[in-house]
mmCIF file as gemmi writes it, N, C-alpha and C atoms, coordinates in Angstrom:
data_model
loop_
_atom_site.group_PDB
_atom_site.id
_atom_site.type_symbol
_atom_site.label_atom_id
_atom_site.label_alt_id
_atom_site.label_comp_id
_atom_site.label_asym_id
_atom_site.label_entity_id
_atom_site.label_seq_id
_atom_site.pdbx_PDB_ins_code
_atom_site.Cartn_x
_atom_site.Cartn_y
_atom_site.Cartn_z
_atom_site.occupancy
_atom_site.B_iso_or_equiv
_atom_site.pdbx_formal_charge
_atom_site.auth_seq_id
_atom_site.auth_asym_id
_atom_site.pdbx_PDB_model_num
ATOM 1 N N . MET Axp A 1 ? 176.867 286.011 -54.37 1 0 ? 1 A 1
ATOM 2 C CA . MET Axp A 1 ? 177.832 286.211 -55.418 1 0 ? 1 A 1
ATOM 3 C C . MET Axp A 1 ? 177.373 287.323 -56.381 1 0 ? 1 A 1
ATOM 4 N N . LYS Axp A 2 ? 176.08 287.388 -56.658 1 0 ? 2 A 1
ATOM 5 C CA . LYS Axp A 2 ? 175.596 288.453 -57.536 1 0 ? 2 A 1
ATOM 6 C C . LYS Axp A 2 ? 175.906 289.827 -56.968 1 0 ? 2 A 1
ATOM 7 N N . ASP Axp A 3 ? 175.854 289.932 -55.636 1 0 ? 3 A 1
ATOM 8 C CA . ASP Axp A 3 ? 176.167 291.206 -54.979 1 0 ? 3 A 1
ATOM 9 C C . ASP Axp A 3 ? 177.607 291.633 -55.237 1 0 ? 3 A 1
ATOM 10 N N . LEU Axp A 4 ? 178.464 290.663 -55.545 1 0 ? 4 A 1
ATOM 11 C CA . LEU Axp A 4 ? 179.874 290.939 -55.822 1 0 ? 4 A 1
ATOM 12 C C . LEU Axp A 4 ? 180.147 291.057 -57.32 1 0 ? 4 A 1
ATOM 13 N N . ASP Axp A 5 ? 179.074 291.098 -58.119 1 0 ? 5 A 1
ATOM 14 C CA . ASP Axp A 5 ? 179.154 291.161 -59.583 1 0 ? 5 A 1
ATOM 15 C C . ASP Axp A 5 ? 179.802 289.927 -60.199 1 0 ? 5 A 1
ATOM 16 N N . TYR Axp A 6 ? 179.742 288.806 -59.476 1 0 ? 6 A 1
ATOM 17 C CA . TYR Axp A 6 ? 180.281 287.567 -60.013 1 0 ? 6 A 1
ATOM 18 C C . TYR Axp A 6 ? 179.539 287.2 -61.3 1 0 ? 6 A 1
ATOM 19 N N . GLY Axp A 7 ? 180.27 286.974 -62.368 1 0 ? 7 A 1
ATOM 20 C CA . GLY Axp A 7 ? 179.677 286.613 -63.648 1 0 ? 7 A 1
ATOM 21 C C . GLY Axp A 7 ? 179.157 287.797 -64.448 1 0 ? 7 A 1
ATOM 22 N N . LYS Axp A 8 ? 179.396 289.001 -63.987 1 0 ? 8 A 1
ATOM 23 C CA . LYS Axp A 8 ? 178.91 290.193 -64.69 1 0 ? 8 A 1
ATOM 24 C C . LYS Axp A 8 ? 179.522 290.247 -66.095 1 0 ? 8 A 1
ATOM 25 N N . GLY Axp A 9 ? 178.684 290.411 -67.076 1 0 ? 9 A 1
ATOM 26 C CA . GLY Axp A 9 ? 179.136 290.487 -68.458 1 0 ? 9 A 1
ATOM 27 C C . GLY Axp A 9 ? 179.329 289.139 -69.134 1 0 ? 9 A 1
ATOM 28 N N . TYR Axp A 10 ? 179.162 288.052 -68.375 1 0 ? 10 A 1
ATOM 29 C CA . TYR Axp A 10 ? 179.319 286.725 -68.954 1 0 ? 10 A 1
ATOM 30 C C . TYR Axp A 10 ? 178.222 286.467 -69.974 1 0 ? 10 A 1
ATOM 31 N N . GLN Axp A 11 ? 178.618 285.915 -71.106 1 0 ? 11 A 1
ATOM 32 C CA . GLN Axp A 11 ? 177.659 285.576 -72.156 1 0 ? 11 A 1
ATOM 33 C C . GLN Axp A 11 ? 177.558 284.059 -72.233 1 0 ? 11 A 1
ATOM 34 N N . TYR Axp A 12 ? 176.432 283.532 -71.861 1 0 ? 12 A 1
ATOM 35 C CA . TYR Axp A 12 ? 176.206 282.095 -71.882 1 0 ? 12 A 1
ATOM 36 C C . TYR Axp A 12 ? 176.021 281.648 -73.326 1 0 ? 12 A 1
ATOM 37 N N . ALA Axp A 13 ? 176.925 280.819 -73.811 1 0 ? 13 A 1
ATOM 38 C CA . ALA Axp A 13 ? 176.943 280.431 -75.224 1 0 ? 13 A 1
ATOM 39 C C . ALA Axp A 13 ? 175.605 279.873 -75.715 1 0 ? 13 A 1
ATOM 40 N N . HIS Axp A 14 ? 174.911 279.137 -74.878 1 0 ? 14 A 1
ATOM 41 C CA . HIS Axp A 14 ? 173.657 278.512 -75.308 1 0 ? 14 A 1
ATOM 42 C C . HIS Axp A 14 ? 172.522 279.517 -75.498 1 0 ? 14 A 1
ATOM 43 N N . ASP Axp A 15 ? 172.755 280.759 -75.116 1 0 ? 15 A 1
ATOM 44 C CA . ASP Axp A 15 ? 171.771 281.81 -75.367 1 0 ? 15 A 1
ATOM 45 C C . ASP Axp A 15 ? 171.957 282.464 -76.734 1 0 ? 15 A 1
ATOM 46 N N . PHE Axp A 16 ? 172.978 282.048 -77.461 1 0 ? 16 A 1
ATOM 47 C CA . PHE Axp A 16 ? 173.312 282.675 -78.737 1 0 ? 16 A 1
ATOM 48 C C . PHE Axp A 16 ? 173.133 281.713 -79.901 1 0 ? 16 A 1
ATOM 49 N N . ARG Axp A 17 ? 172.999 282.289 -81.064 1 0 ? 17 A 1
ATOM 50 C CA . ARG Axp A 17 ? 172.858 281.496 -82.296 1 0 ? 17 A 1
ATOM 51 C C . ARG Axp A 17 ? 174.065 280.574 -82.443 1 0 ? 17 A 1
ATOM 52 N N . ASN Axp A 18 ? 173.826 279.367 -82.838 1 0 ? 18 A 1
ATOM 53 C CA . ASN Axp A 18 ? 174.854 278.337 -83.004 1 0 ? 18 A 1
ATOM 54 C C . ASN Axp A 18 ? 175.627 278.04 -81.721 1 0 ? 18 A 1
ATOM 55 N N . ASN Axp A 19 ? 175.058 278.432 -80.575 1 0 ? 19 A 1
ATOM 56 C CA . ASN Axp A 19 ? 175.673 278.164 -79.267 1 0 ? 19 A 1
ATOM 57 C C . ASN Axp A 19 ? 177.103 278.688 -79.174 1 0 ? 19 A 1
ATOM 58 N N . PHE Axp A 20 ? 177.311 279.894 -79.668 1 0 ? 20 A 1
ATOM 59 C CA . PHE Axp A 20 ? 178.649 280.481 -79.669 1 0 ? 20 A 1
ATOM 60 C C . PHE Axp A 20 ? 178.598 281.934 -79.217 1 0 ? 20 A 1
ATOM 61 N N . ALA Axp A 21 ? 179.394 282.254 -78.223 1 0 ? 21 A 1
ATOM 62 C CA . ALA Axp A 21 ? 179.557 283.633 -77.764 1 0 ? 21 A 1
ATOM 63 C C . ALA Axp A 21 ? 181.037 283.967 -77.9 1 0 ? 21 A 1
ATOM 64 N N . ALA Axp A 22 ? 181.344 284.984 -78.64 1 0 ? 22 A 1
ATOM 65 C CA . ALA Axp A 22 ? 182.746 285.347 -78.911 1 0 ? 22 A 1
ATOM 66 C C . ALA Axp A 22 ? 183.354 286.062 -77.707 1 0 ? 22 A 1
ATOM 67 N N . MET Axp A 23 ? 183.583 285.3 -76.657 1 0 ? 23 A 1
ATOM 68 C CA . MET Axp A 23 ? 184.18 285.861 -75.44 1 0 ? 23 A 1
ATOM 69 C C . MET Axp A 23 ? 185.612 285.35 -75.306 1 0 ? 23 A 1
ATOM 70 N N . GLU Axp A 24 ? 186.438 286.155 -74.703 1 0 ? 24 A 1
ATOM 71 C CA . GLU Axp A 24 ? 187.828 285.779 -74.466 1 0 ? 24 A 1
ATOM 72 C C . GLU Axp A 24 ? 187.985 285.375 -73.009 1 0 ? 24 A 1
ATOM 73 N N . PHE Axp A 25 ? 188.472 284.179 -72.764 1 0 ? 25 A 1
ATOM 74 C CA . PHE Axp A 25 ? 188.649 283.684 -71.413 1 0 ? 25 A 1
ATOM 75 C C . PHE Axp A 25 ? 190.113 283.484 -71.042 1 0 ? 25 A 1
ATOM 76 N N . LEU Axp A 26 ? 190.998 283.64 -71.999 1 0 ? 26 A 1
ATOM 77 C CA . LEU Axp A 26 ? 192.418 283.416 -71.738 1 0 ? 26 A 1
ATOM 78 C C . LEU Axp A 26 ? 193.044 284.623 -71.038 1 0 ? 26 A 1
ATOM 79 N N . PRO Axp A 27 ? 194.117 284.396 -70.316 1 0 ? 27 A 1
ATOM 80 C CA . PRO Axp A 27 ? 194.823 285.517 -69.686 1 0 ? 27 A 1
ATOM 81 C C . PRO Axp A 27 ? 195.356 286.477 -70.748 1 0 ? 27 A 1
ATOM 82 N N . ASP Axp A 28 ? 195.508 287.733 -70.402 1 0 ? 28 A 1
ATOM 83 C CA . ASP Axp A 28 ? 195.973 288.746 -71.344 1 0 ? 28 A 1
ATOM 84 C C . ASP Axp A 28 ? 197.26 288.351 -72.057 1 0 ? 28 A 1
ATOM 85 N N . ALA Axp A 29 ? 198.154 287.687 -71.364 1 0 ? 29 A 1
ATOM 86 C CA . ALA Axp A 29 ? 199.455 287.326 -71.938 1 0 ? 29 A 1
ATOM 87 C C . ALA Axp A 29 ? 199.344 286.393 -73.143 1 0 ? 29 A 1
ATOM 88 N N . ILE Axp A 30 ? 198.263 285.623 -73.244 1 0 ? 30 A 1
ATOM 89 C CA . ILE Axp A 30 ? 198.131 284.672 -74.358 1 0 ? 30 A 1
ATOM 90 C C . ILE Axp A 30 ? 196.807 284.799 -75.093 1 0 ? 30 A 1
ATOM 91 N N . LYS Axp A 31 ? 196.05 285.835 -74.846 1 0 ? 31 A 1
ATOM 92 C CA . LYS Axp A 31 ? 194.695 285.901 -75.394 1 0 ? 31 A 1
ATOM 93 C C . LYS Axp A 31 ? 194.632 285.986 -76.917 1 0 ? 31 A 1
ATOM 94 N N . GLU Axp A 32 ? 195.658 286.424 -77.583 1 0 ? 32 A 1
ATOM 95 C CA . GLU Axp A 32 ? 195.653 286.487 -79.051 1 0 ? 32 A 1
ATOM 96 C C . GLU Axp A 32 ? 196.367 285.291 -79.687 1 0 ? 32 A 1
ATOM 97 N N . THR Axp A 33 ? 196.743 284.298 -78.896 1 0 ? 33 A 1
ATOM 98 C CA . THR Axp A 33 ? 197.478 283.146 -79.396 1 0 ? 33 A 1
ATOM 99 C C . THR Axp A 33 ? 196.549 282.21 -80.162 1 0 ? 33 A 1
ATOM 100 N N . LYS Axp A 34 ? 196.985 281.812 -81.351 1 0 ? 34 A 1
ATOM 101 C CA . LYS Axp A 34 ? 196.226 280.838 -82.136 1 0 ? 34 A 1
ATOM 102 C C . LYS Axp A 34 ? 196.777 279.457 -81.803 1 0 ? 34 A 1
ATOM 103 N N . PHE Axp A 35 ? 195.936 278.586 -81.28 1 0 ? 35 A 1
ATOM 104 C CA . PHE Axp A 35 ? 196.365 277.265 -80.849 1 0 ? 35 A 1
ATOM 105 C C . PHE Axp A 35 ? 196.114 276.19 -81.904 1 0 ? 35 A 1
ATOM 106 N N . TYR Axp A 36 ? 195.402 276.534 -82.944 1 0 ? 36 A 1
ATOM 107 C CA . TYR Axp A 36 ? 195.078 275.545 -83.977 1 0 ? 36 A 1
ATOM 108 C C . TYR Axp A 36 ? 195.046 276.216 -85.335 1 0 ? 36 A 1
ATOM 109 N N . GLU Axp A 37 ? 195.674 275.584 -86.312 1 0 ? 37 A 1
ATOM 110 C CA . GLU Axp A 37 ? 195.643 276.046 -87.703 1 0 ? 37 A 1
ATOM 111 C C . GLU Axp A 37 ? 195.154 274.878 -88.55 1 0 ? 37 A 1
ATOM 112 N N . PRO Axp A 38 ? 193.964 274.998 -89.156 1 0 ? 38 A 1
ATOM 113 C CA . PRO Axp A 38 ? 193.451 273.905 -89.984 1 0 ? 38 A 1
ATOM 114 C C . PRO Axp A 38 ? 194.401 273.593 -91.136 1 0 ? 38 A 1
ATOM 115 N N . GLY Axp A 39 ? 194.512 272.312 -91.447 1 0 ? 39 A 1
ATOM 116 C CA . GLY Axp A 39 ? 195.374 271.866 -92.527 1 0 ? 39 A 1
ATOM 117 C C . GLY Axp A 39 ? 194.778 272.148 -93.899 1 0 ? 39 A 1
ATOM 118 N N . LYS Axp A 40 ? 195.486 271.723 -94.919 1 0 ? 40 A 1
ATOM 119 C CA . LYS Axp A 40 ? 195.078 271.96 -96.312 1 0 ? 40 A 1
ATOM 120 C C . LYS Axp A 40 ? 194.438 270.699 -96.895 1 0 ? 40 A 1
ATOM 121 N N . ASN Axp A 41 ? 193.293 270.333 -96.357 1 0 ? 41 A 1
ATOM 122 C CA . ASN Axp A 41 ? 192.519 269.23 -96.917 1 0 ? 41 A 1
ATOM 123 C C . ASN Axp A 41 ? 191.043 269.607 -96.844 1 0 ? 41 A 1
ATOM 124 N N . THR Axp A 42 ? 190.22 268.864 -97.513 1 0 ? 42 A 1
ATOM 125 C CA . THR Axp A 42 ? 188.809 269.213 -97.644 1 0 ? 42 A 1
ATOM 126 C C . THR Axp A 42 ? 188.112 269.406 -96.304 1 0 ? 42 A 1
ATOM 127 N N . ARG Axp A 43 ? 188.26 268.461 -95.41 1 0 ? 43 A 1
ATOM 128 C CA . ARG Axp A 43 ? 187.563 268.534 -94.121 1 0 ? 43 A 1
ATOM 129 C C . ARG Axp A 43 ? 188.037 269.724 -93.287 1 0 ? 43 A 1
ATOM 130 N N . GLU Axp A 44 ? 189.338 269.941 -93.273 1 0 ? 44 A 1
ATOM 131 C CA . GLU Axp A 44 ? 189.851 271.034 -92.457 1 0 ? 44 A 1
ATOM 132 C C . GLU Axp A 44 ? 189.594 272.396 -93.102 1 0 ? 44 A 1
ATOM 133 N N . GLU Axp A 45 ? 189.438 272.442 -94.402 1 0 ? 45 A 1
ATOM 134 C CA . GLU Axp A 45 ? 189.028 273.698 -95.047 1 0 ? 45 A 1
ATOM 135 C C . GLU Axp A 45 ? 187.604 274.055 -94.628 1 0 ? 45 A 1
ATOM 136 N N . GLU Axp A 46 ? 186.75 273.037 -94.492 1 0 ? 46 A 1
ATOM 137 C CA . GLU Axp A 46 ? 185.397 273.278 -93.981 1 0 ? 46 A 1
ATOM 138 C C . GLU Axp A 46 ? 185.468 273.848 -92.576 1 0 ? 46 A 1
ATOM 139 N N . LEU Axp A 47 ? 186.332 273.275 -91.758 1 0 ? 47 A 1
ATOM 140 C CA . LEU Axp A 47 ? 186.508 273.757 -90.389 1 0 ? 47 A 1
ATOM 141 C C . LEU Axp A 47 ? 187.066 275.183 -90.388 1 0 ? 47 A 1
ATOM 142 N N . ARG Axp A 48 ? 188.02 275.467 -91.277 1 0 ? 48 A 1
ATOM 143 C CA . ARG Axp A 48 ? 188.58 276.817 -91.391 1 0 ? 48 A 1
ATOM 144 C C . ARG Axp A 48 ? 187.469 277.826 -91.703 1 0 ? 48 A 1
ATOM 145 N N . ASN Axp A 49 ? 186.599 277.497 -92.621 1 0 ? 49 A 1
ATOM 146 C CA . ASN Axp A 49 ? 185.499 278.391 -92.98 1 0 ? 49 A 1
ATOM 147 C C . ASN Axp A 49 ? 184.539 278.599 -91.803 1 0 ? 49 A 1
ATOM 148 N N . TYR Axp A 50 ? 184.297 277.544 -91.057 1 0 ? 50 A 1
ATOM 149 C CA . TYR Axp A 50 ? 183.437 277.644 -89.875 1 0 ? 50 A 1
ATOM 150 C C . TYR Axp A 50 ? 184.076 278.557 -88.826 1 0 ? 50 A 1
ATOM 151 N N . LEU Axp A 51 ? 185.344 278.356 -88.555 1 0 ? 51 A 1
ATOM 152 C CA . LEU Axp A 51 ? 186.053 279.192 -87.578 1 0 ? 51 A 1
ATOM 153 C C . LEU Axp A 51 ? 186.114 280.644 -88.032 1 0 ? 51 A 1
ATOM 154 N N . LYS Axp A 52 ? 186.269 280.837 -89.326 1 0 ? 52 A 1
ATOM 155 C CA . LYS Axp A 52 ? 186.303 282.199 -89.869 1 0 ? 52 A 1
ATOM 156 C C . LYS Axp A 52 ? 184.97 282.901 -89.628 1 0 ? 52 A 1
ATOM 157 N N . LYS Axp A 53 ? 183.867 282.169 -89.786 1 0 ? 53 A 1
ATOM 158 C CA . LYS Axp A 53 ? 182.546 282.754 -89.522 1 0 ? 53 A 1
ATOM 159 C C . LYS Axp A 53 ? 182.38 283.103 -88.041 1 0 ? 53 A 1
ATOM 160 N N . LEU Axp A 54 ? 182.899 282.24 -87.172 1 0 ? 54 A 1
ATOM 161 C CA . LEU Axp A 54 ? 182.76 282.475 -85.74 1 0 ? 54 A 1
ATOM 162 C C . LEU Axp A 54 ? 183.632 283.622 -85.259 1 0 ? 54 A 1
ATOM 163 N N . TRP Axp A 55 ? 184.889 283.599 -85.617 1 0 ? 55 A 1
ATOM 164 C CA . TRP Axp A 55 ? 185.848 284.555 -85.072 1 0 ? 55 A 1
ATOM 165 C C . TRP Axp A 55 ? 186.138 285.726 -85.992 1 0 ? 55 A 1
ATOM 166 N N . ASP Axp A 56 ? 185.489 285.77 -87.143 1 0 ? 56 A 1
ATOM 167 C CA . ASP Axp A 56 ? 185.694 286.848 -88.101 1 0 ? 56 A 1
ATOM 168 C C . ASP Axp A 56 ? 187.178 286.954 -88.425 1 0 ? 56 A 1
ATOM 169 N N . LYS Axp A 57 ? 187.803 288.073 -88.136 1 0 ? 57 A 1
ATOM 170 C CA . LYS Axp A 57 ? 189.205 288.267 -88.5 1 0 ? 57 A 1
ATOM 171 C C . LYS Axp A 57 ? 190.161 288.158 -87.31 1 0 ? 57 A 1
ATOM 172 N N . LYS Axp A 58 ? 189.66 287.732 -86.169 1 0 ? 58 A 1
ATOM 173 C CA . LYS Axp A 58 ? 190.488 287.701 -84.97 1 0 ? 58 A 1
ATOM 174 C C . LYS Axp A 58 ? 191.751 286.849 -85.14 1 0 ? 58 A 1
ATOM 175 N N . TYR Axp A 59 ? 191.598 285.656 -85.7 1 0 ? 59 A 1
ATOM 176 C CA . TYR Axp A 59 ? 192.735 284.751 -85.828 1 0 ? 59 A 1
ATOM 177 C C . TYR Axp A 59 ? 193.21 284.596 -87.277 1 0 ? 59 A 1
ATOM 178 N N . ASN Axp A 60 ? 192.669 285.381 -88.176 1 0 ? 60 A 1
ATOM 179 C CA . ASN Axp A 60 ? 193.069 285.34 -89.598 1 0 ? 60 A 1
ATOM 180 C C . ASN Axp A 60 ? 192.975 283.945 -90.222 1 0 ? 60 A 1
ATOM 181 N N . TYR Axp A 61 ? 191.872 283.258 -89.95 1 0 ? 61 A 1
ATOM 182 C CA . TYR Axp A 61 ? 191.651 281.986 -90.626 1 0 ? 61 A 1
ATOM 183 C C . TYR Axp A 61 ? 191.311 282.295 -92.051 1 0 ? 61 A 1
């Protein structure tokens, strides 16, 4: 499989800080789709801030 470049460019999340690699795995047709919007409460605001740190400005959290 390596001879066929299988996995070329793949970033294994556990090799990165906080176990997160900002890779896109969705098909082009939906790759910019936001599937979750944190609500307006204390816990979800914490989650919003965490997602903002991970994805920067990609999803405008």
